[in-house]
C-alpha positions in Angstrom: 153.1 81.2 117.8 155.3 80.4 120.3 158.5 78.3 120.4 158.0 76.4 123.6 154.7 74.8 124.8 156.6 76.0 128.2 158.2 79.0 127.3 158.9 81.8 125.2 161.5 82.2 122.4 159.7 84.5 120.8 156.4 86.6 120.1 154.0 88.0 117.5 154.2 91.7 116.9 153.1 93.6 113.5 153.9 90.3 111.3 156.9 89.5 112.8 158.8 88.6 115.5 160.3 89.7 119.0 162.8 88.1 120.9 162.2 87.5 124.4 164.8 85.1 126.9 164.4 82.2 128.2 165.5 80.8 131.3 167.8 77.9 131.6 167.3 77.6 128.0 170.0 80.7 126.8 172.2 78.6 124.9 169.5 77.4 122.4 167.9 80.5 122.7 170.5 82.1 121.4 171.5 79.7 118.4 167.3 80.3 117.2 166.5 83.3 117.5 169.6 84.6 116.7 169.4 83.6 113.4 165.6 84.7 113.2 166.7 88.2 113.3 169.6 88.3 111.3 169.9 88.5 108.0 167.8 91.6 105.6 164.0 91.0 105.9 162.6 91.3 102.1 158.9 92.5 101.9 157.8 88.7 100.9 159.2 87.9 104.4 157.0 89.7 106.5 153.8 86.9 106.4 152.9 85.7 108.7 153.8 81.7 106.4 157.4 83.2 106.0 158.0 83.4 109.6 157.2 80.1 110.6 159.4 78.8 108.4 162.4 81.0 108.7 161.7 79.9 112.8 161.9 76.6 111.4 165.0 76.7 109.2 166.7 78.4 113.0 165.8 75.4 114.7 167.2 73.3 111.9 170.4 74.4 112.4 170.1 75.4 115.3 170.1 70.9 116.0 173.6 70.5 114.3 174.8 72.3 117.8 173.0 69.9 119.7 173.2 67.0 118.2 176.4 64.8 117.4 177.1 62.9 114.3 179.0 59.9 114.0 182.5 60.1 112.3 181.6 57.7 109.9 178.7 60.0 108.5 181.4 62.6 107.2 183.3 61.9 104.2 186.2 63.6 105.9 186.6 65.9 108.8 186.2 68.9 106.7 183.4 68.0 105.4 180.0 69.4 105.0 177.3 69.5 107.0 174.3 68.8 104.3 171.0 69.9 105.4 168.7 68.4 101.9 164.5 69.9 101.4 162.8 67.3 100.0 160.2 67.7 97.7 159.2 72.1 97.8 161.3 73.8 99.3 159.8 76.4 101.9 162.4 78.3 103.0 163.7 82.5 102.8 166.4 82.1 99.8 167.8 85.1 101.4 168.5 83.0 104.6 169.6 79.3 103.4 172.2 81.8 100.9 172.7 83.2 104.6 173.8 79.8 106.6 176.1 78.4 103.4 178.2 80.8 105.2 178.4 79.7 108.4 180.2 76.4 109.8 179.6 74.1 112.5 182.9 73.4 114.1 185.0 72.1 111.0 181.8 71.6 108.7 180.6 73.4 106.4 176.9 74.5 106.5 175.8 72.8 103.1 171.7 73.7 101.9 171.1 71.2 99.0 167.2 71.1 97.5 166.6 67.2 96.2 163.5 66.0 93.5 161.5 63.3 95.1 163.2 59.7 94.8 166.8 60.9 94.3 169.2 59.8 96.5 169.7 61.4 100.0 172.0 58.8 101.3 174.4 61.5 102.1 172.1 64.3 104.0 173.2 64.7 107.6 170.0 66.3 108.1 166.6 65.5 106.1 163.7 67.9 106.0 160.7 66.2 104.9 158.3 69.4 104.2 154.2 68.8 104.1 154.2 69.0 101.1 155.5 66.1 100.3 153.8 63.8 103.9 153.2 61.4 102.0 156.2 60.4 101.1 157.1 60.5 104.6 156.9 57.1 105.7 158.6 55.4 102.4 162.2 58.6 103.0 162.3 57.4 106.8 162.4 54.0 105.5 164.9 53.9 102.9 167.3 56.0 105.5 167.1 53.3 107.8 170.8 51.9 108.1 171.9 56.1 107.9 173.0 58.4 110.2 170.6 61.1 109.1 169.0 63.3 111.4 164.6 63.6 110.0 162.6 66.2 110.5 159.2 66.4 109.7 156.3 68.5 110.0 153.2 66.7 110.0 151.4 64.7 112.5 152.4 61.6 114.0 155.9 61.7 111.7 158.0 60.9 115.1 155.2 58.4 116.6 155.6 57.1 112.6 159.6 57.0 113.1 161.3 60.6 112.0 163.0 62.2 114.8 161.7 65.6 114.8 158.6 66.9 114.6 157.9 70.3 114.2 153.7 70.3 116.0 151.6 73.0 115.7 149.1 73.0 118.3 146.6 76.7 118.2 149.0 79.1 117.8 152.1 76.7 119.8 155.0 75.9 117.5 156.6 73.3 119.6 158.9 70.2 118.8 158.8 66.4 119.8 161.7 64.3 119.6 161.7 60.0 119.4 165.3 59.8 121.0 164.6 55.4 119.8 164.7 56.5 116.2 167.9 59.1 116.6 169.7 56.1 118.8 169.0 53.8 115.6 170.6 56.4 113.4 173.6 56.3 115.4 172.5 60.3 116.8 173.6 61.5 120.2 170.8 64.3 121.1 171.9 67.1 124.1 169.5 66.9 126.4 169.2 70.6 126.7 167.3 70.1 123.3 165.1 66.6 124.8 164.5 69.6 127.7 162.8 71.9 125.2 160.3 69.5 122.9 158.0 66.0 123.8 159.4 63.3 123.9 156.8 60.4 122.1 157.2 57.2 121.7 156.9 55.2 118.9 153.3 53.4 117.6 
């Protein structure tokens, strides 16, 4: 499984990942690959599915470095940046705990698990896993007017109004980004992130 359709950020071997170089995209590579390899790996985290979600959570954290939220998205200058996971949480709890020790600028990182239907208006990042794909459209619609970065992993998510989607083609994992949806949410996405993604248009 690769991390990008053009350049390799990691390669599978013996059930795990080894980091290789991204030429011209080294800063984002360091953020993602560094998080993938830090922390202890429990035995149950070595299967392919867990490694995939370890990489996805690393990307979600890296988005905080390459997306700019308006000041109105926070209660105050020291308020947490909240990563909210809607429905079933597919991520490794140890890695989530490690993220909670980090800061993005003056904002501590907060990882929150929300039940379907629970209020998500105060989240800076909203991850909608595959298990909530049937509710994805209503969740995105319900966030209209907010500054939430919506992230999904369902085919067509970005084309239907989501901002970032994890797309899998064969054994390749890459990003799709909907710049129009980001603009509606008042978010500024770095060109460094756009350059490693496939830009999609809404249907």
